[in-house]
C-alpha positions as a Markdown table, in Angstrom:
| # | Residue | x | y | z |
|---|---|---|---|---|
| 1 | Met | 44.7 | -75.3 | 89.0 |
| 2 | Pro | 47.8 | -76.6 | 90.9 |
| 3 | Leu | 46.8 | -80.2 | 89.9 |
| 4 | Gln | 46.9 | -79.2 | 86.3 |
| 5 | Arg | 50.2 | -77.5 | 86.8 |
| 6 | Leu | 51.5 | -80.6 | 88.4 |
| 7 | Glu | 50.3 | -82.9 | 85.5 |
| 8 | Glu | 51.8 | -80.4 | 83.0 |
| 9 | Val | 55.1 | -80.7 | 84.8 |
| 10 | Glu | 55.0 | -84.4 | 84.9 |
| 11 | Arg | 54.3 | -84.5 | 81.1 |
| 12 | Ser | 57.1 | -82.2 | 80.5 |
| 13 | Leu | 59.4 | -84.4 | 82.7 |
| 14 | Thr | 58.1 | -87.5 | 80.6 |
| 15 | Asn | 59.1 | -85.7 | 77.4 |
| 16 | Leu | 62.5 | -84.6 | 78.9 |
| 17 | Ser | 63.3 | -88.1 | 80.1 |
| 18 | Gly | 62.8 | -89.3 | 76.5 |
| 19 | Glu | 65.1 | -86.5 | 75.3 |
| 20 | Phe | 67.6 | -87.3 | 77.9 |
| 21 | Ala | 67.5 | -91.1 | 76.8 |
| 22 | Arg | 68.1 | -89.9 | 73.2 |
| 23 | Leu | 70.9 | -87.7 | 74.2 |
| 24 | Ala | 72.4 | -90.5 | 76.3 |
| 25 | Ala | 72.3 | -92.8 | 73.3 |
| 26 | Glu | 73.8 | -90.2 | 71.0 |
| 27 | Asn | 76.6 | -89.7 | 73.7 |
| 28 | Val | 77.4 | -93.3 | 73.6 |
| 29 | Thr | 77.4 | -93.3 | 69.8 |
| 30 | Tyr | 79.7 | -90.4 | 69.7 |
| 31 | Ser | 82.0 | -91.7 | 72.4 |
| 32 | Asn | 82.2 | -94.9 | 70.4 |
| 33 | Lys | 83.1 | -93.0 | 67.1 |
| 34 | Leu | 85.6 | -90.9 | 69.1 |
| 35 | Leu | 87.2 | -94.0 | 70.5 |
| 36 | Phe | 87.3 | -95.4 | 66.9 |
| 37 | Leu | 88.9 | -92.3 | 65.5 |
| 38 | Glu | 91.4 | -92.2 | 68.2 |
| 39 | Glu | 92.5 | -95.8 | 67.5 |
| 40 | Asn | 92.6 | -95.1 | 63.8 |
| 41 | Asp | 94.7 | -92.0 | 64.6 |
| 42 | His | 97.1 | -94.2 | 66.7 |
| 43 | Arg | 97.2 | -96.8 | 64.0 |
| 44 | His | 98.0 | -94.1 | 61.3 |
| 45 | Asp | 100.8 | -92.8 | 63.6 |
| 46 | Glu | 102.2 | -96.2 | 63.8 |
| 47 | Asn | 101.9 | -96.6 | 60.0 |
| 48 | Ile | 103.7 | -93.4 | 59.5 |
| 49 | Lys | 106.5 | -94.3 | 61.9 |
| 50 | His | 107.0 | -97.6 | 60.0 |
| 51 | Ile | 106.9 | -95.8 | 56.6 |
| 52 | Lys | 109.5 | -93.4 | 58.0 |
| 53 | Glu | 111.9 | -96.3 | 59.1 |
| 54 | Ser | 111.4 | -98.0 | 55.8 |
| 55 | Thr | 112.3 | -94.8 | 53.9 |
| 56 | Ile | 115.4 | -94.5 | 56.0 |
| 57 | Lys | 116.3 | -98.2 | 55.3 |
| 58 | Met | 115.6 | -97.7 | 51.6 |
| 59 | Glu | 117.8 | -94.6 | 51.5 |
| 60 | Ile | 120.7 | -96.7 | 53.2 |
| 61 | Gln | 120.2 | -99.4 | 50.6 |
| 62 | Phe | 120.0 | -96.9 | 47.8 |
| 63 | Ser | 123.3 | -95.3 | 49.0 |
| 64 | Ala | 125.0 | -98.7 | 49.1 |
| 65 | Ile | 123.7 | -99.7 | 45.7 |
| 66 | Met | 125.0 | -96.3 | 44.2 |
| 67 | Gly | 128.3 | -96.9 | 46.0 |
| 68 | Lys | 128.6 | -100.3 | 44.3 |
| 69 | Phe | 127.6 | -98.9 | 40.9 |
| 70 | Asp | 130.5 | -96.2 | 41.4 |
| 71 | Ser | 133.0 | -98.8 | 42.4 |
| 72 | Leu | 131.9 | -101.0 | 39.4 |
| 73 | Glu | 132.1 | -97.8 | 37.1 |
| 74 | Asn | 135.6 | -97.2 | 38.4 |
| 75 | Lys | 136.6 | -100.8 | 37.9 |
| 76 | Ile | 135.3 | -100.8 | 34.3 |
| 77 | Phe | 137.1 | -97.5 | 33.6 |
| 78 | Ser | 140.4 | -98.9 | 35.0 |
| 79 | Leu | 140.0 | -102.2 | 33.0 |
| 80 | Leu | 139.4 | -100.0 | 29.7 |
| 81 | Gln | 142.6 | -98.0 | 30.4 |
| 82 | Gln | 144.5 | -101.2 | 31.1 |
| 83 | Ala | 143.1 | -102.5 | 27.8 |
| 84 | Asn | 144.2 | -99.5 | 25.9 |
| 85 | Lys | 147.7 | -99.8 | 27.4 |
| 86 | Asp | 147.9 | -103.5 | 26.7 |
| 87 | Ser | 146.6 | -102.7 | 23.2 |
| 88 | Gly | 149.4 | -100.1 | 22.7 |
| 89 | Ser | 152.1 | -102.4 | 23.9 |
| 90 | Glu | 150.8 | -105.4 | 21.8 |
| 91 | Arg | 150.8 | -103.0 | 18.7 |
| 92 | Lys | 154.3 | -102.0 | 19.4 |
| 93 | Met | 155.3 | -105.7 | 19.8 |
| 94 | Trp | 153.7 | -106.5 | 16.5 |
| 95 | Leu | 155.4 | -103.5 | 14.7 |
| 96 | Asp | 158.7 | -104.6 | 16.1 |
| 97 | Phe | 158.0 | -108.3 | 15.0 |
| 98 | Val | 157.1 | -107.0 | 11.4 |
| 99 | Lys | 160.3 | -104.9 | 11.3 |
| 100 | Tyr | 162.3 | -107.8 | 12.4 |
| 101 | Ile | 160.8 | -110.0 | 9.6 |
| 102 | Ile | 161.1 | -107.2 | 7.0 |
| 103 | Gly | 164.8 | -106.8 | 8.1 |
| 104 | Ile | 165.5 | -110.5 | 7.8 |
| 105 | Thr | 163.7 | -110.7 | 4.4 |
| 106 | Ile | 165.6 | -107.7 | 3.1 |
| 107 | Gly | 168.9 | -109.4 | 4.5 |
| 108 | Val | 168.0 | -112.7 | 2.7 |
| 109 | Ile | 167.2 | -110.9 | -0.5 |
| 110 | Val | 170.6 | -108.9 | -0.4 |
| 111 | Ala | 172.5 | -112.0 | 0.6 |
| 112 | Asn | 170.8 | -113.9 | -2.2 |
| 113 | Gln | 171.8 | -111.3 | -4.7 |
| 114 | Phe | 175.5 | -111.1 | -3.7 |
| 115 | Leu | 176.1 | -114.7 | -2.7 |
| 116 | Gly | 173.8 | -116.3 | -5.3 |
| 117 | Arg | 175.5 | -115.0 | -8.4 |
């Protein structure tokens, strides 16, 4: 009977050794998967860091572009104001010129009426 018990223990150990081998293989597989996930996590962290840096750079560039648009808008506004002022002074100059021409024409007509008869 002790011999049978010993054989039974040996069979159980043989079965357990196969189970231990399977568990060891699974352990290696899961360890590799864990390493792979940790590498992916590290790579994703680096990508997120680069995205944040790029976002900051884009915000700076956007602010610079908006500043240039604002200055361009101010320049266009001042040019339009200057054009309106120039247009007003030009219009006044033409009105003065027309008054001068009309005055001379009236003077010539009056002189012609009095001197021409």
